[in-house]
C-alpha positions in Angstrom: 31.2 -60.8 -82.2 30.7 -57.0 -82.8 27.4 -57.6 -84.9 26.1 -59.9 -81.9 26.8 -57.2 -79.3 25.0 -54.9 -81.5 22.0 -56.8 -82.0 21.8 -57.6 -78.1 21.6 -54.0 -77.4 19.1 -53.3 -80.0 16.9 -56.2 -78.6 17.1 -54.6 -75.2 16.1 -51.3 -76.6 13.3 -52.5 -78.2 12.1 -54.3 -75.2 12.3 -51.1 -73.1 9.1 -49.9 -75.0 10.2 -46.3 -74.7 11.4 -45.8 -78.4 9.3 -45.6 -81.8 12.1 -46.4 -83.9 15.5 -48.3 -82.7 18.2 -48.9 -85.3 22.1 -48.6 -86.1 23.8 -45.6 -86.9 27.3 -44.6 -88.4 27.9 -41.0 -89.8 27.6 -37.7 -88.9 25.3 -36.4 -86.2 23.6 -33.5 -88.3 22.5 -36.2 -91.0 21.1 -38.3 -88.0 19.1 -35.2 -86.5 17.9 -34.4 -90.2 16.8 -37.9 -90.9 13.0 -38.3 -91.2 12.3 -40.6 -88.0 9.7 -41.3 -85.5 10.8 -39.8 -82.1 11.8 -40.9 -79.5 14.2 -43.0 -81.3 17.5 -44.9 -80.0 20.5 -45.5 -82.3 23.5 -47.9 -81.6 26.9 -47.3 -82.7 30.4 -48.9 -82.0 32.1 -45.4 -81.2 35.4 -46.5 -79.7 37.8 -49.2 -78.6 40.9 -49.1 -76.7 43.2 -52.1 -76.5 45.5 -53.3 -74.0 49.3 -53.7 -74.1 51.0 -57.0 -75.1 51.2 -59.4 -72.2 52.9 -62.4 -74.0 55.0 -62.8 -76.8 53.7 -64.1 -79.1 50.3 -62.9 -78.1 47.5 -65.1 -77.2 45.0 -62.6 -76.8 44.2 -58.9 -77.0 42.3 -57.3 -74.1 39.9 -54.7 -75.6 37.6 -52.1 -74.2 35.0 -51.3 -76.6 32.8 -48.2 -76.3 29.1 -48.4 -77.6 27.1 -45.4 -77.7 23.1 -45.2 -77.6 22.2 -42.0 -79.3 18.9 -40.9 -77.8 16.8 -38.5 -80.1 13.6 -37.0 -78.8 11.5 -34.0 -80.1 9.5 -31.8 -77.7 8.1 -28.3 -78.8 7.1 -27.4 -75.4 8.7 -25.5 -72.6 12.2 -26.6 -71.5 11.0 -28.3 -68.3 8.6 -30.7 -70.4 11.3 -31.3 -72.7 14.2 -31.9 -70.0 11.6 -34.3 -68.2 11.1 -36.1 -71.3 14.8 -36.4 -71.8 15.6 -37.6 -68.4 12.7 -40.1 -68.4 14.3 -41.7 -71.8 17.9 -41.7 -70.3 16.8 -43.4 -67.0 14.8 -46.1 -68.9 18.1 -46.9 -71.0 20.6 -46.7 -67.8 18.6 -48.8 -65.4 19.7 -52.2 -64.6 19.1 -55.0 -67.1 16.5 -57.7 -66.7 18.0 -60.9 -65.0 14.9 -63.2 -65.2 11.9 -63.1 -67.7 9.3 -62.6 -64.8 11.3 -59.3 -63.8 10.0 -55.9 -65.0 11.2 -54.2 -68.1 14.9 -53.3 -67.7 17.6 -51.1 -69.2 21.2 -51.8 -70.6 23.2 -51.7 -67.2 24.7 -54.9 -66.6 23.3 -56.6 -69.5 25.0 -59.6 -70.5 25.7 -59.6 -74.3 27.2 -62.2 -76.5 30.6 -60.0 -76.2 30.6 -59.3 -72.5 28.9 -57.2 -69.6 27.6 -53.9 -70.5 28.2 -51.1 -68.1 27.7 -47.2 -68.5 30.4 -45.0 -68.9 29.3 -41.4 -70.1 26.4 -39.5 -70.7 26.7 -36.3 -73.1 24.2 -33.9 -74.4 25.1 -33.7 -78.4 22.8 -31.1 -79.6 19.5 -29.5 -79.4 18.2 -28.0 -82.7 14.4 -26.6 -83.1 13.2 -28.8 -80.3 15.0 -31.8 -81.5 17.5 -33.1 -78.7 20.2 -35.8 -78.8 21.9 -37.5 -76.0 24.7 -40.1 -76.1 25.1 -42.7 -73.3 28.4 -44.6 -73.6 28.3 -48.1 -72.3 31.7 -50.1 -72.3 32.2 -54.1 -72.7 35.7 -55.2 -71.6 36.8 -58.3 -73.5 39.5 -60.6 -74.1 39.7 -61.3 -77.8 41.3 -64.6 -78.6 
């Protein structure tokens, strides 16, 4: 299930067309920022999970809230206003509503129906800015009943 969710998110990010590179990441942010890559890039990681309390004994299922981070990395060596505008455009392209029908314009991830459930944005965080390279993390959550 987790691999399928990850692949659904990656497919949607690639369809947006704003990123030169999309992939999976596990590890330290410093390593990711130092990694040679084409920017802007988007990286998907299962970042958190919270499980619900036992509802029945013996349990028949487990309620889980899964947090998927989409890490956006871009580089801009111009002034801060240009850099901000570039970053905000990438954020907006990711959090806009997902495509419902094939004839719809390109969508983002909000409301994307993955094989594991409905994806919904939770948080946005500026992770770091180093020598013109900026990283943001957008946390999306899926609530799922695992049987």
